[in-house]
C-alpha positions as a Python dict, from the first residue, in 0.01 Angstrom:
ca = {
    (1, 'X'): (0, 0, 0),
    (2, 'X'): (200, -312, 67),
    (3, 'X'): (441, -468, -179),
    (4, 'X'): (194, -750, -243),
    (5, 'X'): (-86, -504, -321),
    (6, 'X'): (140, -312, -558),
    (7, 'X'): (243, -632, -735),
    (8, 'X'): (-122, -735, -771),
    (9, 'X'): (-213, -392, -909),
    (10, 'X'): (81, -411, -1149),
    (11, 'X'): (-41, -748, -1283),
    (12, 'X'): (-391, -608, -1337),
    (13, 'X'): (-247, -311, -1525),
    (14, 'X'): (-40, -543, -1743),
    (15, 'X'): (-359, -733, -1834),
    (16, 'X'): (-531, -407, -1930),
    (17, 'X'): (-226, -299, -2132),
    (18, 'X'): (-218, -627, -2323),
    (19, 'X'): (-593, -612, -2389),
    (20, 'X'): (-550, -263, -2534),
    (21, 'X'): (-265, -382, -2753),
    (22, 'X'): (-479, -673, -2875),
    (23, 'X'): (-758, -435, -2975),
    (24, 'X'): (-504, -209, -3146),
    (25, 'X'): (-369, -506, -3344),
    (26, 'X'): (-721, -589, -3461),
    (27, 'X'): (-780, -225, -3561),
    (28, 'X'): (-451, -205, -3754),
    (29, 'X'): (-546, -525, -3937),
    (30, 'X'): (-899, -410, -4018),
    (31, 'X'): (-852, -40, -4100),
    (32, 'X'): (-614, 149, -4326),
    (33, 'X'): (-425, 383, -4094),
    (34, 'X'): (-191, 653, -4217),
    (35, 'X'): (182, 589, -4196),
    (36, 'X'): (230, 790, -3875),
    (37, 'X'): (-68, 639, -3698),
    (38, 'X'): (30, 286, -3797),
    (39, 'X'): (384, 345, -3671),
    (40, 'X'): (251, 469, -3336),
    (41, 'X'): (20, 168, -3311),
    (42, 'X'): (305, -70, -3392),
    (43, 'X'): (528, 93, -3130),
    (44, 'X'): (248, 63, -2872),
    (45, 'X'): (195, -304, -2950),
    (46, 'X'): (570, -376, -2937),
    (47, 'X'): (603, -197, -2602),
    (48, 'X'): (304, -387, -2463),
    (49, 'X'): (458, -720, -2566),
    (50, 'X'): (787, -627, -2399),
    (51, 'X'): (627, -506, -2076),
    (52, 'X'): (383, -795, -2036),
    (53, 'X'): (600, -1075, -2172),
    (54, 'X'): (314, -1193, -2396),
    (55, 'X'): (306, -1215, -2774),
    (56, 'X'): (17, -1074, -2976),
    (57, 'X'): (-138, -1303, -3237),
    (58, 'X'): (-74, -1228, -3602),
    (59, 'X'): (-389, -1159, -3802),
    (60, 'X'): (-394, -1292, -4159),
}
C-alpha cells in the first residue's frame, strides 16, 4: 500500500472509531452501567476523542 492509501484507510478507521464512541456515549447516558463498565466506556470515549481530534456531544 502507498502512503496515501494508508492515510485514507487511517481516516476511515478514525471515523469508525468516533462513531463507536458516539454510540457508547448514548448507551452510557441511557443505561445504568456498573462502575467498572462505565469506567471502561469513559476511557474508550476519551481515547477516541484524543485519537480523532473530535469532541463527543454531552447528553443531558
